[in-house]
PyMOL commands that place a pseudoatom at each C-alpha (Angstrom):
pseudoatom trace, name=CA, resn=UNK, resi=1, chain=A, elem=C, hetatm=0, pos=[0.000, 0.000, 0.000]
pseudoatom trace, name=CA, resn=UNK, resi=2, chain=A, elem=C, hetatm=0, pos=[1.481, 3.343, -1.023]
pseudoatom trace, name=CA, resn=UNK, resi=3, chain=A, elem=C, hetatm=0, pos=[1.438, 6.530, 1.087]
pseudoatom trace, name=CA, resn=UNK, resi=4, chain=A, elem=C, hetatm=0, pos=[-1.656, 7.985, -0.600]
pseudoatom trace, name=CA, resn=UNK, resi=5, chain=A, elem=C, hetatm=0, pos=[-3.608, 4.779, 0.075]
pseudoatom trace, name=CA, resn=UNK, resi=6, chain=A, elem=C, hetatm=0, pos=[-2.451, 4.736, 3.723]
pseudoatom trace, name=CA, resn=UNK, resi=7, chain=A, elem=C, hetatm=0, pos=[-3.566, 8.376, 4.160]
pseudoatom trace, name=CA, resn=UNK, resi=8, chain=A, elem=C, hetatm=0, pos=[-6.961, 7.469, 2.753]
pseudoatom trace, name=CA, resn=UNK, resi=9, chain=A, elem=C, hetatm=0, pos=[-7.578, 5.101, 5.674]
pseudoatom trace, name=CA, resn=UNK, resi=10, chain=A, elem=C, hetatm=0, pos=[-5.903, 7.202, 8.380]
pseudoatom trace, name=CA, resn=UNK, resi=11, chain=A, elem=C, hetatm=0, pos=[-8.633, 8.699, 10.631]
pseudoatom trace, name=CA, resn=UNK, resi=12, chain=A, elem=C, hetatm=0, pos=[-6.411, 11.699, 11.417]
pseudoatom trace, name=CA, resn=UNK, resi=13, chain=A, elem=C, hetatm=0, pos=[-6.266, 12.736, 7.760]
pseudoatom trace, name=CA, resn=UNK, resi=14, chain=A, elem=C, hetatm=0, pos=[-8.951, 15.199, 6.703]
pseudoatom trace, name=CA, resn=UNK, resi=15, chain=A, elem=C, hetatm=0, pos=[-10.746, 13.854, 3.645]
pseudoatom trace, name=CA, resn=UNK, resi=16, chain=A, elem=C, hetatm=0, pos=[-11.501, 15.721, 0.461]
pseudoatom trace, name=CA, resn=UNK, resi=17, chain=A, elem=C, hetatm=0, pos=[-15.136, 16.458, 1.360]
pseudoatom trace, name=CA, resn=UNK, resi=18, chain=A, elem=C, hetatm=0, pos=[-14.186, 17.569, 4.865]
pseudoatom trace, name=CA, resn=UNK, resi=19, chain=A, elem=C, hetatm=0, pos=[-11.536, 19.875, 3.417]
pseudoatom trace, name=CA, resn=UNK, resi=20, chain=A, elem=C, hetatm=0, pos=[-14.104, 21.313, 0.977]
pseudoatom trace, name=CA, resn=UNK, resi=21, chain=A, elem=C, hetatm=0, pos=[-16.627, 21.906, 3.791]
pseudoatom trace, name=CA, resn=UNK, resi=22, chain=A, elem=C, hetatm=0, pos=[-13.919, 23.548, 5.932]
pseudoatom trace, name=CA, resn=UNK, resi=23, chain=A, elem=C, hetatm=0, pos=[-12.885, 25.775, 3.023]
pseudoatom trace, name=CA, resn=UNK, resi=24, chain=A, elem=C, hetatm=0, pos=[-16.503, 26.957, 2.723]
pseudoatom trace, name=CA, resn=UNK, resi=25, chain=A, elem=C, hetatm=0, pos=[-16.801, 27.423, 6.522]
pseudoatom trace, name=CA, resn=UNK, resi=26, chain=A, elem=C, hetatm=0, pos=[-19.296, 24.608, 7.234]
pseudoatom trace, name=CA, resn=UNK, resi=27, chain=A, elem=C, hetatm=0, pos=[-19.002, 23.365, 10.801]
pseudoatom trace, name=CA, resn=UNK, resi=28, chain=A, elem=C, hetatm=0, pos=[-18.430, 19.609, 11.058]
pseudoatom trace, name=CA, resn=UNK, resi=29, chain=A, elem=C, hetatm=0, pos=[-16.042, 17.051, 12.527]
pseudoatom trace, name=CA, resn=UNK, resi=30, chain=A, elem=C, hetatm=0, pos=[-14.243, 14.396, 10.449]
pseudoatom trace, name=CA, resn=UNK, resi=31, chain=A, elem=C, hetatm=0, pos=[-14.590, 10.903, 11.952]
pseudoatom trace, name=CA, resn=UNK, resi=32, chain=A, elem=C, hetatm=0, pos=[-12.199, 9.121, 9.606]
pseudoatom trace, name=CA, resn=UNK, resi=33, chain=A, elem=C, hetatm=0, pos=[-13.199, 6.410, 7.159]
pseudoatom trace, name=CA, resn=UNK, resi=34, chain=A, elem=C, hetatm=0, pos=[-15.226, 3.218, 7.248]
pseudoatom trace, name=CA, resn=UNK, resi=35, chain=A, elem=C, hetatm=0, pos=[-13.889, -0.198, 6.212]
pseudoatom trace, name=CA, resn=UNK, resi=36, chain=A, elem=C, hetatm=0, pos=[-14.519, 0.617, 2.516]
pseudoatom trace, name=CA, resn=UNK, resi=37, chain=A, elem=C, hetatm=0, pos=[-12.710, 3.954, 2.648]
pseudoatom trace, name=CA, resn=UNK, resi=38, chain=A, elem=C, hetatm=0, pos=[-15.874, 6.068, 2.719]
pseudoatom trace, name=CA, resn=UNK, resi=39, chain=A, elem=C, hetatm=0, pos=[-15.352, 9.366, 4.532]
pseudoatom trace, name=CA, resn=UNK, resi=40, chain=A, elem=C, hetatm=0, pos=[-17.479, 9.831, 7.685]
pseudoatom trace, name=CA, resn=UNK, resi=41, chain=A, elem=C, hetatm=0, pos=[-18.481, 13.243, 9.012]
pseudoatom trace, name=CA, resn=UNK, resi=42, chain=A, elem=C, hetatm=0, pos=[-20.158, 14.271, 12.249]
pseudoatom trace, name=CA, resn=UNK, resi=43, chain=A, elem=C, hetatm=0, pos=[-22.574, 17.167, 11.873]
pseudoatom trace, name=CA, resn=UNK, resi=44, chain=A, elem=C, hetatm=0, pos=[-24.492, 19.127, 14.521]
pseudoatom trace, name=CA, resn=UNK, resi=45, chain=A, elem=C, hetatm=0, pos=[-28.267, 18.991, 14.144]
pseudoatom trace, name=CA, resn=UNK, resi=46, chain=A, elem=C, hetatm=0, pos=[-28.557, 22.761, 13.762]
pseudoatom trace, name=CA, resn=UNK, resi=47, chain=A, elem=C, hetatm=0, pos=[-25.975, 22.703, 10.919]
pseudoatom trace, name=CA, resn=UNK, resi=48, chain=A, elem=C, hetatm=0, pos=[-27.347, 19.625, 9.141]
pseudoatom trace, name=CA, resn=UNK, resi=49, chain=A, elem=C, hetatm=0, pos=[-29.735, 21.246, 6.660]
pseudoatom trace, name=CA, resn=UNK, resi=50, chain=A, elem=C, hetatm=0, pos=[-27.206, 23.787, 5.366]
pseudoatom trace, name=CA, resn=UNK, resi=51, chain=A, elem=C, hetatm=0, pos=[-24.537, 21.087, 5.055]
pseudoatom trace, name=CA, resn=UNK, resi=52, chain=A, elem=C, hetatm=0, pos=[-27.002, 18.770, 3.282]
pseudoatom trace, name=CA, resn=UNK, resi=53, chain=A, elem=C, hetatm=0, pos=[-27.772, 21.485, 0.714]
pseudoatom trace, name=CA, resn=UNK, resi=54, chain=A, elem=C, hetatm=0, pos=[-24.027, 22.146, 0.288]
pseudoatom trace, name=CA, resn=UNK, resi=55, chain=A, elem=C, hetatm=0, pos=[-23.346, 18.433, -0.247]
pseudoatom trace, name=CA, resn=UNK, resi=56, chain=A, elem=C, hetatm=0, pos=[-26.144, 18.299, -2.817]
pseudoatom trace, name=CA, resn=UNK, resi=57, chain=A, elem=C, hetatm=0, pos=[-24.623, 21.305, -4.608]
pseudoatom trace, name=CA, resn=UNK, resi=58, chain=A, elem=C, hetatm=0, pos=[-21.226, 19.564, -4.442]
pseudoatom trace, name=CA, resn=UNK, resi=59, chain=A, elem=C, hetatm=0, pos=[-22.736, 16.668, -6.391]
pseudoatom trace, name=CA, resn=UNK, resi=60, chain=A, elem=C, hetatm=0, pos=[-24.143, 14.211, -3.864]
pseudoatom trace, name=CA, resn=UNK, resi=61, chain=A, elem=C, hetatm=0, pos=[-27.432, 13.872, -5.706]
pseudoatom trace, name=CA, resn=UNK, resi=62, chain=A, elem=C, hetatm=0, pos=[-28.541, 10.510, -4.313]
pseudoatom trace, name=CA, resn=UNK, resi=63, chain=A, elem=C, hetatm=0, pos=[-29.482, 9.617, -0.733]
pseudoatom trace, name=CA, resn=UNK, resi=64, chain=A, elem=C, hetatm=0, pos=[-28.638, 5.909, -0.709]
pseudoatom trace, name=CA, resn=UNK, resi=65, chain=A, elem=C, hetatm=0, pos=[-29.932, 5.341, 2.798]
pseudoatom trace, name=CA, resn=UNK, resi=66, chain=A, elem=C, hetatm=0, pos=[-30.828, 6.988, 6.049]
pseudoatom trace, name=CA, resn=UNK, resi=67, chain=A, elem=C, hetatm=0, pos=[-30.929, 5.025, 9.260]
pseudoatom trace, name=CA, resn=UNK, resi=68, chain=A, elem=C, hetatm=0, pos=[-30.674, 5.699, 12.963]
pseudoatom trace, name=CA, resn=UNK, resi=69, chain=A, elem=C, hetatm=0, pos=[-29.425, 3.983, 16.092]
pseudoatom trace, name=CA, resn=UNK, resi=70, chain=A, elem=C, hetatm=0, pos=[-29.206, 4.438, 19.826]
pseudoatom trace, name=CA, resn=UNK, resi=71, chain=A, elem=C, hetatm=0, pos=[-25.533, 4.994, 20.665]
pseudoatom trace, name=CA, resn=UNK, resi=72, chain=A, elem=C, hetatm=0, pos=[-25.738, 4.054, 24.358]
pseudoatom trace, name=CA, resn=UNK, resi=73, chain=A, elem=C, hetatm=0, pos=[-28.516, 3.511, 26.893]
pseudoatom trace, name=CA, resn=UNK, resi=74, chain=A, elem=C, hetatm=0, pos=[-29.504, 6.964, 28.074]
pseudoatom trace, name=CA, resn=UNK, resi=75, chain=A, elem=C, hetatm=0, pos=[-27.040, 8.567, 25.638]
pseudoatom trace, name=CA, resn=UNK, resi=76, chain=A, elem=C, hetatm=0, pos=[-27.231, 10.090, 22.207]
pseudoatom trace, name=CA, resn=UNK, resi=77, chain=A, elem=C, hetatm=0, pos=[-29.362, 9.026, 19.272]
pseudoatom trace, name=CA, resn=UNK, resi=78, chain=A, elem=C, hetatm=0, pos=[-27.648, 9.035, 15.881]
pseudoatom trace, name=CA, resn=UNK, resi=79, chain=A, elem=C, hetatm=0, pos=[-29.146, 9.645, 12.452]
pseudoatom trace, name=CA, resn=UNK, resi=80, chain=A, elem=C, hetatm=0, pos=[-26.905, 8.358, 9.651]
pseudoatom trace, name=CA, resn=UNK, resi=81, chain=A, elem=C, hetatm=0, pos=[-27.095, 9.508, 6.023]
pseudoatom trace, name=CA, resn=UNK, resi=82, chain=A, elem=C, hetatm=0, pos=[-25.246, 7.671, 3.223]
pseudoatom trace, name=CA, resn=UNK, resi=83, chain=A, elem=C, hetatm=0, pos=[-24.886, 9.947, 0.200]
pseudoatom trace, name=CA, resn=UNK, resi=84, chain=A, elem=C, hetatm=0, pos=[-23.664, 9.061, -3.290]
pseudoatom trace, name=CA, resn=UNK, resi=85, chain=A, elem=C, hetatm=0, pos=[-22.510, 11.118, -6.241]
pseudoatom trace, name=CA, resn=UNK, resi=86, chain=A, elem=C, hetatm=0, pos=[-24.189, 9.584, -9.288]
pseudoatom trace, name=CA, resn=UNK, resi=87, chain=A, elem=C, hetatm=0, pos=[-22.313, 10.550, -12.431]
pseudoatom trace, name=CA, resn=UNK, resi=88, chain=A, elem=C, hetatm=0, pos=[-22.461, 9.675, -16.110]
pseudoatom trace, name=CA, resn=UNK, resi=89, chain=A, elem=C, hetatm=0, pos=[-18.909, 8.356, -15.899]
pseudoatom trace, name=CA, resn=UNK, resi=90, chain=A, elem=C, hetatm=0, pos=[-18.538, 4.571, -15.584]
pseudoatom trace, name=CA, resn=UNK, resi=91, chain=A, elem=C, hetatm=0, pos=[-16.013, 4.711, -12.703]
pseudoatom trace, name=CA, resn=UNK, resi=92, chain=A, elem=C, hetatm=0, pos=[-16.875, 4.154, -9.047]
pseudoatom trace, name=CA, resn=UNK, resi=93, chain=A, elem=C, hetatm=0, pos=[-19.267, 6.805, -7.671]
pseudoatom trace, name=CA, resn=UNK, resi=94, chain=A, elem=C, hetatm=0, pos=[-18.048, 8.823, -4.696]
pseudoatom trace, name=CA, resn=UNK, resi=95, chain=A, elem=C, hetatm=0, pos=[-19.769, 8.244, -1.357]
pseudoatom trace, name=CA, resn=UNK, resi=96, chain=A, elem=C, hetatm=0, pos=[-19.910, 9.975, 2.008]
pseudoatom trace, name=CA, resn=UNK, resi=97, chain=A, elem=C, hetatm=0, pos=[-21.488, 9.124, 5.349]
pseudoatom trace, name=CA, resn=UNK, resi=98, chain=A, elem=C, hetatm=0, pos=[-22.765, 11.822, 7.698]
pseudoatom trace, name=CA, resn=UNK, resi=99, chain=A, elem=C, hetatm=0, pos=[-23.778, 11.236, 11.298]
pseudoatom trace, name=CA, resn=UNK, resi=100, chain=A, elem=C, hetatm=0, pos=[-25.990, 13.616, 13.240]
pseudoatom trace, name=CA, resn=UNK, resi=101, chain=A, elem=C, hetatm=0, pos=[-25.885, 13.049, 17.023]
pseudoatom trace, name=CA, resn=UNK, resi=102, chain=A, elem=C, hetatm=0, pos=[-28.856, 14.361, 19.030]
pseudoatom trace, name=CA, resn=UNK, resi=103, chain=A, elem=C, hetatm=0, pos=[-29.753, 14.219, 22.677]
pseudoatom trace, name=CA, resn=UNK, resi=104, chain=A, elem=C, hetatm=0, pos=[-32.372, 11.743, 23.830]
pseudoatom trace, name=CA, resn=UNK, resi=105, chain=A, elem=C, hetatm=0, pos=[-34.236, 14.533, 25.641]
pseudoatom trace, name=CA, resn=UNK, resi=106, chain=A, elem=C, hetatm=0, pos=[-34.603, 16.698, 22.509]
pseudoatom trace, name=CA, resn=UNK, resi=107, chain=A, elem=C, hetatm=0, pos=[-34.117, 14.480, 19.437]
pseudoatom trace, name=CA, resn=UNK, resi=108, chain=A, elem=C, hetatm=0, pos=[-34.797, 17.014, 16.686]
pseudoatom trace, name=CA, resn=UNK, resi=109, chain=A, elem=C, hetatm=0, pos=[-33.076, 17.076, 13.306]
pseudoatom trace, name=CA, resn=UNK, resi=110, chain=A, elem=C, hetatm=0, pos=[-34.052, 19.107, 10.229]
pseudoatom trace, name=CA, resn=UNK, resi=111, chain=A, elem=C, hetatm=0, pos=[-35.612, 16.906, 7.550]
pseudoatom trace, name=CA, resn=UNK, resi=112, chain=A, elem=C, hetatm=0, pos=[-33.777, 16.628, 4.243]
pseudoatom trace, name=CA, resn=UNK, resi=113, chain=A, elem=C, hetatm=0, pos=[-36.936, 15.513, 2.448]
pseudoatom trace, name=CA, resn=UNK, resi=114, chain=A, elem=C, hetatm=0, pos=[-36.863, 18.735, 0.422]
pseudoatom trace, name=CA, resn=UNK, resi=115, chain=A, elem=C, hetatm=0, pos=[-33.274, 18.002, -0.692]
pseudoatom trace, name=CA, resn=UNK, resi=116, chain=A, elem=C, hetatm=0, pos=[-33.615, 14.242, -1.349]
pseudoatom trace, name=CA, resn=UNK, resi=117, chain=A, elem=C, hetatm=0, pos=[-37.175, 12.938, -1.711]
pseudoatom trace, name=CA, resn=UNK, resi=118, chain=A, elem=C, hetatm=0, pos=[-35.926, 9.417, -0.889]
pseudoatom trace, name=CA, resn=UNK, resi=119, chain=A, elem=C, hetatm=0, pos=[-35.618, 10.554, 2.749]
pseudoatom trace, name=CA, resn=UNK, resi=120, chain=A, elem=C, hetatm=0, pos=[-39.423, 10.341, 3.097]
pseudoatom trace, name=CA, resn=UNK, resi=121, chain=A, elem=C, hetatm=0, pos=[-40.006, 6.820, 4.425]
pseudoatom trace, name=CA, resn=UNK, resi=122, chain=A, elem=C, hetatm=0, pos=[-36.526, 6.468, 5.889]
pseudoatom trace, name=CA, resn=UNK, resi=123, chain=A, elem=C, hetatm=0, pos=[-36.930, 9.485, 8.183]
pseudoatom trace, name=CA, resn=UNK, resi=124, chain=A, elem=C, hetatm=0, pos=[-40.396, 8.262, 9.123]
pseudoatom trace, name=CA, resn=UNK, resi=125, chain=A, elem=C, hetatm=0, pos=[-38.914, 4.926, 10.184]
pseudoatom trace, name=CA, resn=UNK, resi=126, chain=A, elem=C, hetatm=0, pos=[-36.284, 6.686, 12.337]
pseudoatom trace, name=CA, resn=UNK, resi=127, chain=A, elem=C, hetatm=0, pos=[-39.096, 8.631, 13.960]
pseudoatom trace, name=CA, resn=UNK, resi=128, chain=A, elem=C, hetatm=0, pos=[-41.229, 5.544, 14.497]
pseudoatom trace, name=CA, resn=UNK, resi=129, chain=A, elem=C, hetatm=0, pos=[-38.520, 3.318, 15.955]
pseudoatom trace, name=CA, resn=UNK, resi=130, chain=A, elem=C, hetatm=0, pos=[-36.329, 5.821, 17.852]
pseudoatom trace, name=CA, resn=UNK, resi=131, chain=A, elem=C, hetatm=0, pos=[-38.404, 8.970, 18.250]
pseudoatom trace, name=CA, resn=UNK, resi=132, chain=A, elem=C, hetatm=0, pos=[-36.106, 11.238, 16.231]
pseudoatom trace, name=CA, resn=UNK, resi=133, chain=A, elem=C, hetatm=0, pos=[-38.210, 14.189, 15.080]
pseudoatom trace, name=CA, resn=UNK, resi=134, chain=A, elem=C, hetatm=0, pos=[-37.306, 15.354, 11.574]
pseudoatom trace, name=CA, resn=UNK, resi=135, chain=A, elem=C, hetatm=0, pos=[-38.480, 18.973, 11.583]
pseudoatom trace, name=CA, resn=UNK, resi=136, chain=A, elem=C, hetatm=0, pos=[-40.022, 20.073, 8.299]
pseudoatom trace, name=CA, resn=UNK, resi=137, chain=A, elem=C, hetatm=0, pos=[-40.962, 16.580, 7.147]
pseudoatom trace, name=CA, resn=UNK, resi=138, chain=A, elem=C, hetatm=0, pos=[-44.348, 16.871, 5.405]
pseudoatom trace, name=CA, resn=UNK, resi=139, chain=A, elem=C, hetatm=0, pos=[-45.831, 13.636, 6.763]
pseudoatom trace, name=CA, resn=UNK, resi=140, chain=A, elem=C, hetatm=0, pos=[-43.956, 12.595, 9.909]
pseudoatom trace, name=CA, resn=UNK, resi=141, chain=A, elem=C, hetatm=0, pos=[-46.132, 9.808, 11.299]
pseudoatom trace, name=CA, resn=UNK, resi=142, chain=A, elem=C, hetatm=0, pos=[-45.571, 6.259, 12.440]
pseudoatom trace, name=CA, resn=UNK, resi=143, chain=A, elem=C, hetatm=0, pos=[-44.916, 3.896, 9.583]
pseudoatom trace, name=CA, resn=UNK, resi=144, chain=A, elem=C, hetatm=0, pos=[-44.391, 0.488, 11.236]
pseudoatom trace, name=CA, resn=UNK, resi=145, chain=A, elem=C, hetatm=0, pos=[-46.080, 0.729, 14.617]
pseudoatom trace, name=CA, resn=UNK, resi=146, chain=A, elem=C, hetatm=0, pos=[-49.741, 1.629, 15.177]
pseudoatom trace, name=CA, resn=UNK, resi=147, chain=A, elem=C, hetatm=0, pos=[-50.429, 5.305, 15.924]
pseudoatom trace, name=CA, resn=UNK, resi=148, chain=A, elem=C, hetatm=0, pos=[-51.540, 4.323, 19.427]
pseudoatom trace, name=CA, resn=UNK, resi=149, chain=A, elem=C, hetatm=0, pos=[-48.152, 2.733, 20.276]
pseudoatom trace, name=CA, resn=UNK, resi=150, chain=A, elem=C, hetatm=0, pos=[-46.392, 4.274, 23.248]
pseudoatom trace, name=CA, resn=UNK, resi=151, chain=A, elem=C, hetatm=0, pos=[-42.615, 4.527, 23.196]
pseudoatom trace, name=CA, resn=UNK, resi=152, chain=A, elem=C, hetatm=0, pos=[-39.773, 3.983, 20.757]
pseudoatom trace, name=CA, resn=UNK, resi=153, chain=A, elem=C, hetatm=0, pos=[-39.022, 0.248, 20.311]
pseudoatom trace, name=CA, resn=UNK, resi=154, chain=A, elem=C, hetatm=0, pos=[-35.381, 0.495, 19.140]
pseudoatom trace, name=CA, resn=UNK, resi=155, chain=A, elem=C, hetatm=0, pos=[-34.141, 2.638, 22.015]
pseudoatom trace, name=CA, resn=UNK, resi=156, chain=A, elem=C, hetatm=0, pos=[-31.895, 0.676, 24.344]
pseudoatom trace, name=CA, resn=UNK, resi=157, chain=A, elem=C, hetatm=0, pos=[-33.832, 1.870, 27.377]
pseudoatom trace, name=CA, resn=UNK, resi=158, chain=A, elem=C, hetatm=0, pos=[-37.222, 0.849, 25.932]
pseudoatom trace, name=CA, resn=UNK, resi=159, chain=A, elem=C, hetatm=0, pos=[-39.302, -1.304, 28.268]
pseudoatom trace, name=CA, resn=UNK, resi=160, chain=A, elem=C, hetatm=0, pos=[-41.278, -3.918, 26.367]
pseudoatom trace, name=CA, resn=UNK, resi=161, chain=A, elem=C, hetatm=0, pos=[-44.914, -3.990, 27.456]
pseudoatom trace, name=CA, resn=UNK, resi=162, chain=A, elem=C, hetatm=0, pos=[-45.992, -7.209, 29.152]
pseudoatom trace, name=CA, resn=UNK, resi=163, chain=A, elem=C, hetatm=0, pos=[-49.021, -7.567, 26.902]
pseudoatom trace, name=CA, resn=UNK, resi=164, chain=A, elem=C, hetatm=0, pos=[-49.457, -8.314, 23.229]
pseudoatom trace, name=CA, resn=UNK, resi=165, chain=A, elem=C, hetatm=0, pos=[-52.573, -7.303, 21.418]
pseudoatom trace, name=CA, resn=UNK, resi=166, chain=A, elem=C, hetatm=0, pos=[-53.713, -9.491, 18.568]
pseudoatom trace, name=CA, resn=UNK, resi=167, chain=A, elem=C, hetatm=0, pos=[-54.902, -7.283, 15.767]
pseudoatom trace, name=CA, resn=UNK, resi=168, chain=A, elem=C, hetatm=0, pos=[-56.218, -8.598, 12.478]
pseudoatom trace, name=CA, resn=UNK, resi=169, chain=A, elem=C, hetatm=0, pos=[-55.172, -12.131, 13.430]
pseudoatom trace, name=CA, resn=UNK, resi=170, chain=A, elem=C, hetatm=0, pos=[-57.843, -13.725, 11.321]
for i in range(1, 170): cmd.bond("trace and resi %d" % i, "trace and resi %d" % (i + 1))
show_as sticks, trace
zoom trace
């Protein structure tokens, strides 16, 4: 592995997208690279919408996936966005991963539905399972659980109810 390839996987090295965001004065924190060499950025919730628009303008025109997880019991919730630059060129498209950490007490993140329409159902699932509120989403409602469900089933501190209601069993 040559020096350039080693730098690509060194978490202390600022990636190309991070350098571009820094040059344009967008607040973020580089988190290194994943196992495939995809650059990972940490973004504050209040900065997320402006950074999302900047990344779209940069060329990340496809939201490949959005997911969320509970980092630690009682700790932060994390919304993860995997973005891809779809080009006409046949070579490998560029990818980036952004992570938005929010507090459990106030889990609000701006919705990027108006930037990438594919965020629609994915943000709704993050809301339904973890209670992350995507402000500005046009139809933020439960998608998997019934509207009457209390709690957020994928949080690590979720207490499973001791009853199960049979609905539409027959």
